[in-house]
N, C-alpha and C positions, 0 to 999 in steps of 0.2 A: 617397518614393521609398519604392514598395510591391511587399515579396519576401513569396512565399510567400498573398498576395491578402492579407499583415495592413503595419503600417510599421513602417517601422525603428525609432522606437520602441517599439513594441507591441515586436519580437526581443530588443531590449534595451536596458535604462535601465537608471540605479540606484535599490536597492531604495527607498528613504529618501523619492526620486520618490511611491511609491503609499504613500497616508499611511493606509495598512492594517499602514505593517509597522511604523512604533514602536511603533504599540502593540501589538501581538508584539512585540517585543521587551521593552519592561518586561515585558507577562505572562510569556516563557518569563522574563528574571530576578528575574519577584518566583517566581512556582515554585520555580526553579531551587532560590533561597531557604528556602525551604515548606518544600520536601520535605529538604533536610540538616536541615533546624532537627528537621522531623521523624523522619531518620535514626537522623541520632545520639540521639536519647530514645532509640523502637526499638533498635537496635541493645544498647546501654549497660544493656539493660534485658534481654535475648538474646529479641525477643520479634520478628514477621516472617514466618517461618516460614523464607523460608532463608539461607544466613548474612552474619556483618556483611556477609564478602569477600566477600561473590557481589549484593549491593545497592549494596553502595557501587560496586562495578567495571556498574551496570549505573547510575548512577548518575552518575557519572562519564561512560561511556560520551551517556549525555542529552547531559550539559555539554555534547561535541562533537558530534554528533547534532543537536539541538535548533535551536540557532542557523544554526548548516551551513545543516539542511535551510529557514529561513525566508528566509535571503541569496537561495538559486540559485531559489526560487515566487518572488518577488516581485521577479523580477533581468530577467526579461523569458522570452519562449517559448524561445529557443535556453536561459541556464540551465537552465533547466522540462524543454528537450527530452535537454538534455548529464544530468542527473539522471535522467531517466526511461533512458537511453541507460545506464548505469553499475548503477543497479539490477537489470537488464533484463543486462547479459552478467554484473555478478556471478552473478546470484540463476539465469541458464540454467547456467556454466561450477557452485556447486553442484547444482542438478538432474540434470545429466548424468554425475557423480558418484554421486547417489542411485542414479541404476537405471542404469548403468555403461555408458552412452554410448557408441560408442569414438570417437577425436581425432579423425576427418575427420567425424562429426555433429554432436559443441559445438562445432566450427568453426562446419561451415555454422547453424547457432544464433548461433552469436554474430553468422554477420552477419546477421541476418532483425532479430538484436536493435539491431543501428543503421540498420536498411532500416525498420525496419515504425515507430521513433518519426521518423525518418523521413522517411515518408511521412506521419506524423499531424500536419507540422505547415504543409501542404497541404490538411486538411479530415480528417475523416468523410470523404468519398466516395475518392478517394485513398488511406488506409488499405484501409477496409476493401474498396473491388474490387479490390485486390490479391492479397489471398489469397488467390482462384483457382489463380493464375500462382504462387506461390511456391508447394502445394500441388502440381500441373502439378510442378515446376522439383524438387520434394525426391523427388520416385515414384517421378522417374529410374536415383536411385541404385540403388535394391534390380534393377532393370529391368539395367542397364549392367554394374551388377558381377556381377553375377547370383547373388547374396546367399544362398541359398537357409536355411545355418541360423536366421539371425537378421533375417533384412532387412527381417520384416515388423514384427516387432518392437521391430528401432531405430525404424523410421520411425513407427510407434505413436504414441512416447513421444517417437518429438524433434519428429510432430506436437506433443501434447499440450503437452506444453513450450514450442514459439512462442506456443499458442490461453496458457496457462495466464500467463506473465510476456511477453516483450518487450509479444502484443496486448492484452493488458490492464490494463498500464504507459502504452502508448501514452495512452490515453485520461484519461492526467494533460497531456498537451501534448492536446488536444482541449478540453478544462475547461476549462484559462488562454485557449487557441485561441479558443476559440465559448460562452463562459455571463460572463452579468452577474459579474463582479466573480469573475470565473472563479478567479485566485492566490490572494486570499483563504479562497477555496470548497477550492483544493483541499489544502491551509493546512488550514484547519478539517478537512476528513479525514481527514490524517495522523492532528492532533491526536485526532481524535472515537476511531479507530482504536483509537489510543493509549491514552487515559485507560480507556476501554474492556474491553480488556485487562488494564489495576491495577485497577479498578473485580471483573471478575470475577475479577481474586488475589483481592484483597481479604476476596468477601463468597464466594471459596469455602471461604478458611482462617476465617471463622468462623459461618456461617453453612448454609454447601452441605455437606450434608450426603449427598443419592441421588447417583449420577452421569452422569453427562451421555449418557455413553457411552465407559460404561466398556473395550469392546474399543480402540476408534481410541488414545485420552487415559482413565485413568482418573484423573484428579485432574480433568478436570474435573465441574464438580457443576450441578444445578438451580439450585442457593442462584448462579451463577458467573453465569447468566444474564441475574438482577436487578444483578448487578453491573455486568454488559456496558450495559442499558443506563443505569442510571444516571452508569458514569467517559464513555457517546458523550451523555450530553446535558448534561454538568458542561466538558465542555470545548467544546460548540457554543452554554447559553450565556454562559463566561468570551464566545468568541470574536465575540457576537452583532451588536458594536458592527463587527465589520467587515462584517459581511452583514446592511442594517437591510433587508432585502426581504426573506426568510426570513416572519420573524410570529410566530407563536404555533406556527402547525399546520406552518411548517415545518419548527420546534423539533426537537418531534415528530417529524414524518415523518422527515429525517433521523437521526434518535437511530437510531428504530424500524430505520431500513437502516442505517447504516454497525452495529450490535451486531449485528446477524443477519446483517454481511457478515462484518464479524469476528469471533463464532462460526464461520462459514462456513467461511470460509481458515482457521484454525486446524484446524478438525476436516480439511482437506482435509489440510492441512501434514501432520500426525501423519497419516493416514490411507500417505499417501508416504513417513513415516521408519519407519512402520511394518512396509512393504515391505521399506524396504534393512536393516532390522535394525539402526537407530541413533539414538539419543537426538535428538543438536542435525543439522541442516543441514552444521556447521563448527564449526568455531573459535575463527575470529576478532576475532570481534567481543566484548570481553571481559564477559560475563554473560549471553552470552543464545543465544552459540553462532556462526549461520554466519548472513546475511544473511540468508536467505529460513523462518531463525526471528525475523526482527524486525519482516520485510517481507507477512508471509502477512496476517494481515488486512487491510492498506493495500492488500494487490494488490487484495482482492477492491471492497473498500470504493469506490473509481474506480469503476470502469464503476459500479457499482452507481446512487451518487450521480450521476453522472453524466447517465442513465439516467430515474432518477425524477423531477433539476428540466427534462432535454427535456420529457420526460411531460408535470409539471406546469403548463412554463409553456404547451405545447399546448393543456392544456383551456381553463386561465383564458382564447387570446385563443378557443374555440373558444363560449366560457360568455363572451364579451365582444362574438361579432358577431355583429346583429343578425338 
């Protein structure tokens, strides 16, 4: 049976039916074990930059998030759409609080979050063609309510919140729906964005000297950029068996794209929090703060990877056409 232009098996299936999932689970287990040993050594020696409690909180958070993310990504389009919708809903909730959106605007963002991810199930055309309609509907609110004090301001922040979170996260659904090895590629993107952040943290503490963006994020350093790239490349190389079609050029290209997206997303999030006058977007995610503090790199990396793979595929087809 075909639904949304894809088969029912593509919509939902057991994750272990994807050969890449078994490899990913083994890799997650190995990485969690090795990092636990490394943390034990680092924290007992009083190193690591952050407090031992913070470092272990982050590790425990990853102990839950990494396997859950893998299961959802490799279980089909519906679980992926559900995951992206959860990210969008919580992300826009935190966004609304940070920029002080009224409750009705936050409700509209929540509805748009579910709608955008749902539209992505029908393909890129359905998602992108509907954006003008959603904008037109949003523009009715300040007109009908005659909001002359901050109507335009709330509309602008609401529209930006939609474009930043639901719209960009919907590309995670498009990636799994439309690209070869899409589930493995989405997991690789999430893993590489995370290790890019970790690499930047380690490099910033060891070789970082010159601030990268002292106004937005004083702790970010130029040396950390090296760590961003190395961290992304490490994850891509470890996960290369799940997407063997990448090849050497693809590994380097995706490493640059994901590392660049991670830095970009992190600095954008920092700019938002600076304007709001807060350190973290939330406080419910142990060791990290809010969900936006954890997925800011991932949000930008997903559409960048999607477009990179699509454009590379089109260029390859053009080169092979006589």
